[in-house]
C-alpha positions as CSV (number, residue, x, y, z in Angstrom):
1,M,20.4,-128.6,-85.6
2,T,24.1,-129.1,-85.3
3,K,25.5,-128.6,-81.8
4,Q,29.0,-127.2,-81.1
5,I,31.2,-129.4,-79.0
6,M,34.7,-128.4,-77.7
7,I,37.0,-131.2,-76.6
8,V,39.9,-130.1,-74.3
9,D,42.6,-132.7,-73.7
10,D,46.4,-132.6,-73.7
11,D,46.5,-136.0,-75.5
12,P,45.9,-135.5,-79.2
13,D,45.1,-139.2,-79.7
14,I,42.1,-138.8,-77.3
15,I,40.9,-135.8,-79.1
16,T,41.2,-137.6,-82.5
17,S,39.4,-140.7,-81.2
18,I,36.6,-138.7,-79.8
19,K,36.2,-136.7,-83.0
20,V,36.3,-139.8,-85.2
21,G,34.1,-141.8,-82.9
22,L,31.4,-139.2,-82.6
23,N,31.4,-138.5,-86.3
24,V,30.9,-142.3,-86.9
25,L,28.0,-142.5,-84.5
26,T,26.3,-139.2,-85.4
27,N,26.5,-136.2,-87.6
28,K,24.8,-133.9,-85.0
29,Y,28.0,-132.3,-83.7
30,E,30.5,-129.7,-85.0
31,I,33.7,-130.4,-83.0
32,T,36.5,-128.0,-82.1
33,S,39.4,-128.9,-79.8
34,A,42.0,-127.4,-77.6
35,N,45.2,-129.1,-76.3
36,T,45.6,-126.9,-73.2
37,G,43.5,-125.1,-70.7
38,K,44.9,-121.8,-72.0
39,E,44.0,-122.7,-75.6
40,C,40.4,-123.5,-74.4
41,I,40.0,-120.1,-72.7
42,E,41.5,-118.3,-75.8
43,K,39.1,-120.0,-78.1
44,L,36.2,-119.1,-75.8
45,K,37.3,-115.5,-75.9
46,N,37.7,-115.5,-79.7
47,E,34.4,-114.1,-81.2
48,E,35.2,-115.8,-84.5
49,V,34.9,-119.3,-82.9
50,K,31.4,-120.4,-82.3
51,K,30.6,-120.7,-78.6
52,P,30.3,-124.4,-77.7
53,D,27.0,-125.9,-76.6
54,L,29.1,-128.3,-74.4
55,I,32.7,-128.9,-73.4
56,V,34.3,-132.3,-72.9
57,L,37.1,-131.5,-70.5
58,D,40.1,-133.5,-69.2
59,I,40.7,-132.9,-65.5
60,M,44.5,-133.5,-65.6
61,M,45.9,-130.9,-67.8
62,P,49.5,-129.7,-67.8
63,D,48.9,-125.9,-67.6
64,I,45.5,-125.4,-65.9
65,S,43.6,-128.2,-64.3
66,G,40.1,-129.0,-65.5
67,W,38.7,-127.9,-62.2
68,D,40.4,-124.5,-62.6
69,I,39.0,-124.2,-66.1
70,L,35.6,-125.0,-64.8
71,D,35.9,-122.2,-62.3
72,I,37.0,-119.8,-65.0
73,I,34.1,-120.8,-67.2
74,K,31.5,-120.7,-64.4
75,N,32.6,-117.2,-63.3
76,N,32.2,-115.7,-66.7
77,R,28.7,-114.4,-67.6
78,A,29.1,-115.3,-71.3
79,W,30.2,-118.9,-70.6
80,K,28.7,-120.0,-67.3
81,E,25.8,-121.8,-68.9
82,I,28.0,-124.0,-71.0
83,P,27.7,-127.6,-69.6
84,I,30.9,-129.6,-68.9
85,V,31.4,-133.3,-69.2
86,F,34.7,-134.3,-67.5
87,I,36.8,-137.1,-68.8
88,T,39.6,-138.4,-66.4
89,A,41.9,-141.2,-65.5
90,L,41.4,-140.3,-61.9
91,D,38.9,-142.3,-59.7
92,D,39.9,-141.2,-56.2
93,E,37.4,-140.0,-53.6
94,E,38.4,-136.4,-54.0
95,T,37.7,-136.4,-57.7
96,I,34.3,-138.1,-57.2
97,E,33.4,-135.6,-54.5
98,K,34.4,-132.7,-56.6
99,G,32.3,-134.1,-59.5
100,I,29.3,-134.4,-57.3
101,K,29.8,-131.0,-55.7
102,T,30.2,-129.2,-59.0
103,N,27.1,-131.1,-60.4
104,S,29.3,-132.4,-63.3
105,Y,29.2,-135.6,-65.3
106,C,32.6,-137.4,-65.0
107,I,33.5,-140.3,-67.2
108,R,36.6,-142.4,-66.4
109,K,39.2,-143.1,-69.0
110,P,39.3,-145.4,-70.8
111,F,35.7,-145.0,-71.9
112,R,33.5,-146.3,-74.7
113,I,32.7,-143.6,-77.3
114,E,29.0,-144.7,-77.1
115,E,29.1,-143.9,-73.3
116,L,30.4,-140.4,-74.1
117,K,27.8,-139.9,-76.8
118,E,25.0,-140.9,-74.5
119,T,26.2,-138.6,-71.8
120,I,26.6,-135.7,-74.2
121,E,23.1,-136.3,-75.5
122,K,21.7,-136.4,-71.9
123,V,23.4,-133.1,-71.0
124,L,22.4,-131.3,-74.2
125,E,18.8,-132.5,-73.6
126,G,18.9,-130.8,-70.2
127,D,19.2,-133.8,-67.9
128,Q,20.4,-132.8,-64.4
129,V,23.3,-134.7,-63.0
130,K,22.1,-137.1,-60.3
131,D,25.5,-138.8,-59.6
132,T,28.9,-138.6,-61.1
133,I,29.5,-141.4,-63.5
134,F,32.5,-143.6,-62.6
């Protein structure tokens, strides 16, 4: 069965490379995208857009940080079960601690598309986060 993945990143090249890379590796995902946190929330509210099974979310966004988007999603009954995989250029202690505290997978940019695919598959299979990936 095809899974719905939403990619949220302000860099269109990252979105494109993830879409192309995942499509080359597997045909299991239908991918939508958003370039801002606001666009992500609008798409989640839009009943015509399929609710994603997983969101790949950049932490450093220009309008709303990935952490704030996570809070919005987790505080909404309809969305709180959607798992999040963070992608980030940050590797400071605060980011690592937040990733662990929020029980989120975090993958540091630049990453290999195979690494992202493996993480997505783990999360969709129900694996619990044991440590943040950095």
